[in-house]
N, C-alpha and C positions, 0 to 999 in steps of 0.2 A: 219265597220271601213273604213274611207277614205283611199284611196290608198297611199297618201303621209304619213299618220299617220302609215300605216301598215309597211312601210319600216323603220320607227324609232324604232319599237318594235320587228320586225322579221328579224333575220339575213338572213333567207332563201329569204324573199321578197326583202331585200336590195341587196343581191347577184344577184338575178334575174335582178333587175334594172341595176346594175353595168355591168353585162354581156351583156346588150344591147349595151354598148359603148365599153367594153373591154372583149371580150369572154374568154380570157385566165385567168381571175381572178378566184382563187380557194377559197373555204370556209376558208381554213387555212390561207389565206392571210389577212383575216379580223381580226382586233384586237379591243377590247373594250378599250376605253380611257375616263377618266373622263372629264367632261367639265371644262373649265378653263376661267380665265379672261385674256384678251389680250389688249394690247394697240391699240387704234384706231388711224389711221394716220390722220394727219392734212395737209392742203395744205399751200402754202406760205402766205396766208392771215390769217392763224390761224383757219380755218374752218374745222370741222370734215369732212373727206371724207366718204360719204355714199354709193358710187358706188363701184362695183367690180373693182379692180385695178390689172392689170397684166403687168409685163415688160418682154419682150422677148429679149434675147441677143443671140449671136452666139452659146454659149455653156451652157446657163442656162435659166430657166424660173422661174420667181419670182412672186408668188401670194402674193401681198402686202395687199390686202383687199378683203374679200369675206364675206360680212355681210348679214344680213337679206334682202331678204327672203331665206337665206341660204339653208334650206332643200328644199324649193319649186324649187329653181333654180339650185341646186347643180349639177344635172346630165346634164342639158343644158350647164351650165358653164363649167363643165369638158369636155363636147363634144367640146365646142368652143376652150378651151385651147389645147386639143389634136389635133384638126384639124389644128390649127395654127402651132403646133410643127411639125406635119407631112408634112405640106406644105413647110417647110424649105428645 
């Protein structure tokens, strides 16, 4: 099984990957959640935003868009967000 497919079906494999970025995460911190439909943001021209979109403020971080390749990029994206927060 491909490594990225493994983390989608194995909580243990997913936790191992998460701990590379955030070692303090525990198995009990992980919760299953059913997939859902969400609104896709559009820019001022009315075009769908296909890129990951994050806004950082002094006291909050807003993940406004995190679309495909979601699973493939999720850990790198999380690392980017955490790195930006920690640099504040």
